[in-house]
C-alpha positions as CSV (number, residue, x, y, z in Angstrom):
1,M,29.6,-88.5,10.6
2,I,31.9,-87.8,7.7
3,A,30.6,-84.2,7.6
4,D,31.4,-83.7,11.3
5,V,34.9,-85.0,10.9
6,L,35.5,-82.7,7.9
7,A,33.9,-79.7,9.7
8,D,36.3,-80.3,12.6
9,G,39.2,-80.5,10.3
10,A,38.2,-77.2,8.6
11,T,37.9,-75.5,11.9
12,R,41.3,-76.7,13.0
13,M,42.9,-75.6,9.7
14,D,41.2,-72.2,9.9
15,K,42.8,-71.7,13.3
16,A,46.2,-72.8,11.9
17,V,45.9,-70.2,9.2
18,E,45.0,-67.5,11.7
19,V,47.9,-68.4,13.9
20,A,50.2,-68.2,10.8
21,K,48.9,-64.7,9.9
22,D,49.3,-63.5,13.5
23,D,52.8,-64.9,13.5
24,F,53.6,-63.1,10.3
25,A,52.4,-59.8,11.9
26,T,55.0,-60.1,14.6
27,V,57.8,-59.9,12.1
28,R,59.0,-56.3,11.7
29,S,58.5,-54.6,8.4
30,G,59.5,-51.1,7.5
31,R,56.8,-49.3,9.4
32,A,55.7,-49.4,13.0
33,N,52.9,-51.8,13.9
34,P,51.6,-52.6,17.4
35,Q,51.2,-56.2,16.5
36,M,55.0,-56.5,16.4
37,F,54.9,-56.3,20.2
38,Q,52.3,-59.0,20.6
39,K,54.7,-61.7,21.8
40,V,56.7,-59.4,24.1
41,L,56.6,-60.9,27.6
42,V,57.4,-58.5,30.5
43,D,58.7,-59.8,33.8
44,Y,56.0,-58.1,35.9
45,Y,56.6,-58.9,39.6
46,G,58.1,-62.3,38.7
47,T,55.4,-63.3,36.3
48,P,55.8,-63.2,32.5
49,T,53.0,-61.0,31.3
50,P,52.1,-59.9,27.8
51,L,52.9,-56.3,27.0
52,A,49.3,-55.6,25.9
53,Q,48.1,-56.3,29.4
54,L,50.5,-53.8,31.0
55,A,50.4,-50.9,28.6
56,S,48.7,-49.2,25.7
57,L,50.5,-49.0,22.4
58,N,50.1,-46.0,20.1
59,V,51.6,-45.3,16.6
60,P,51.8,-41.5,16.3
61,E,54.1,-41.7,13.2
62,A,55.0,-44.4,10.6
63,R,58.3,-45.2,12.3
64,S,57.6,-44.7,16.0
65,V,55.6,-46.4,18.8
66,I,54.7,-45.0,22.2
67,V,54.1,-47.5,25.0
68,T,52.2,-46.0,27.9
69,P,52.3,-48.3,30.9
70,Y,49.2,-48.6,33.2
71,D,51.6,-49.0,36.2
72,K,54.6,-46.6,36.1
73,G,56.5,-49.1,38.3
74,A,56.7,-51.5,35.3
75,L,58.4,-48.9,33.0
76,K,61.9,-50.3,33.4
77,A,60.7,-53.9,33.0
78,I,58.8,-53.0,29.8
79,E,61.8,-51.2,28.4
80,Q,64.1,-54.2,29.1
81,A,61.6,-56.7,27.6
82,I,61.4,-54.7,24.4
83,R,65.1,-54.4,24.2
84,D,65.6,-58.1,24.7
85,M,63.0,-59.2,22.2
86,P,64.7,-60.9,19.2
87,N,64.0,-59.8,15.6
88,L,63.0,-56.3,16.6
89,G,66.3,-54.6,16.6
90,V,65.0,-51.5,18.5
91,N,66.4,-49.5,21.3
92,P,63.6,-48.1,23.4
93,T,64.0,-44.9,25.4
94,N,62.2,-44.1,28.7
95,D,61.3,-40.6,29.8
96,G,59.8,-41.6,33.2
97,N,56.2,-41.7,31.9
98,I,56.3,-43.5,28.6
99,V,58.6,-45.7,26.5
100,R,59.3,-44.3,23.1
101,I,60.5,-46.7,20.3
102,T,61.9,-45.4,17.1
103,M,62.1,-48.0,14.3
104,P,65.4,-47.8,12.5
105,E,65.4,-48.1,8.7
106,L,65.8,-51.7,7.5
107,T,68.8,-52.5,5.4
108,Q,68.3,-54.7,2.3
109,E,70.3,-57.5,4.0
110,R,68.0,-57.3,7.1
111,R,64.9,-57.4,4.9
112,K,66.1,-60.6,3.2
113,E,66.8,-62.1,6.7
114,F,63.2,-61.3,7.7
115,V,61.9,-62.8,4.4
116,K,63.7,-66.0,5.2
117,L,62.2,-65.9,8.7
118,V,58.7,-65.4,7.3
119,R,59.1,-68.2,4.8
120,S,60.3,-70.5,7.6
121,K,57.2,-69.6,9.7
122,G,55.0,-70.1,6.6
123,E,56.5,-73.6,6.0
124,D,55.9,-74.5,9.6
125,A,52.3,-73.4,9.3
126,K,51.8,-75.5,6.1
127,V,53.4,-78.5,7.9
128,H,50.9,-78.0,10.7
129,V,48.0,-77.9,8.2
130,R,49.2,-81.1,6.6
131,G,49.5,-82.7,10.1
132,I,45.8,-81.8,10.7
133,R,45.0,-83.4,7.3
134,R,46.8,-86.6,8.3
135,K,44.8,-86.8,11.6
136,I,41.5,-86.2,9.9
137,K,42.4,-88.9,7.3
138,D,43.1,-91.3,10.1
139,E,39.7,-90.5,11.6
140,L,38.1,-91.1,8.3
141,D,39.8,-94.4,8.0
142,T,38.3,-95.5,11.3
143,L,34.9,-94.8,9.9
144,K,35.6,-97.2,7.0
145,S,33.4,-100.0,8.4
146,D,30.5,-97.6,9.1
147,V,30.4,-95.9,5.6
148,G,30.8,-97.1,2.1
149,E,34.0,-96.9,0.0
150,D,32.5,-94.3,-2.3
151,D,31.6,-92.0,0.5
152,L,35.1,-92.4,2.0
153,A,36.8,-91.7,-1.3
154,R,34.6,-88.6,-1.8
155,A,35.4,-87.4,1.8
156,E,39.2,-87.8,1.1
157,K,38.8,-85.7,-2.1
158,D,37.0,-83.1,0.0
159,L,39.8,-83.2,2.6
160,D,42.4,-82.7,-0.1
161,T,40.5,-79.7,-1.5
162,L,40.2,-78.3,2.0
163,T,43.9,-78.8,2.7
164,R,44.9,-77.2,-0.6
165,S,42.7,-74.2,0.0
166,H,44.2,-73.6,3.5
167,V,47.8,-74.1,2.2
168,D,47.0,-71.6,-0.6
169,A,45.7,-69.1,2.1
170,I,49.0,-69.4,4.0
171,D,50.9,-68.9,0.7
172,E,48.8,-65.8,-0.1
173,A,49.5,-64.3,3.4
174,L,53.2,-65.1,2.9
175,K,53.3,-63.3,-0.4
176,R,51.6,-60.2,1.1
177,K,54.1,-60.2,4.0
178,E,57.1,-60.6,1.7
179,A,55.9,-57.8,-0.5
180,E,55.5,-55.6,2.7
181,L,59.0,-56.5,3.8
182,L,60.7,-55.8,0.5
183,E,58.8,-52.5,-0.1
184,I,61.1,-49.6,0.4
């Protein structure tokens, strides 16, 4: 029973770390990356639709992205959704067939703002992992009558180790993203 609870906690913490890494990828760094457009929602016939479902994204050069819509009628909506997306700071152009996005050079001030944003996202992810730890600890406490005190203490140590390893994984991903942001 204890092993099942800990395995469930590990799975939930793994998902939290993956969500944090995906969230870090959406923050713009110096070079173009299709993952930056992962959270762009396009108003497609009145329905908010992820950009990836409406178009293909190509990165022909380090600082440009080409968005090729599957439906040419969505071209203006795609262009508007990209323009309105916060934290991108890009101005897409539309030639009637594709949307071309050229990534402007990041200033040092803007890089520092993005580092603050990423740190905030990292802290939110760590809080989420700690919340999962708290819920798993509560589940372990409900098993107190079914298992011995020693088993429960051992399980809590295992839970702390598990939590620490996931928080360290978030910190490592955060360091990599900060280094990527501050790289010129």
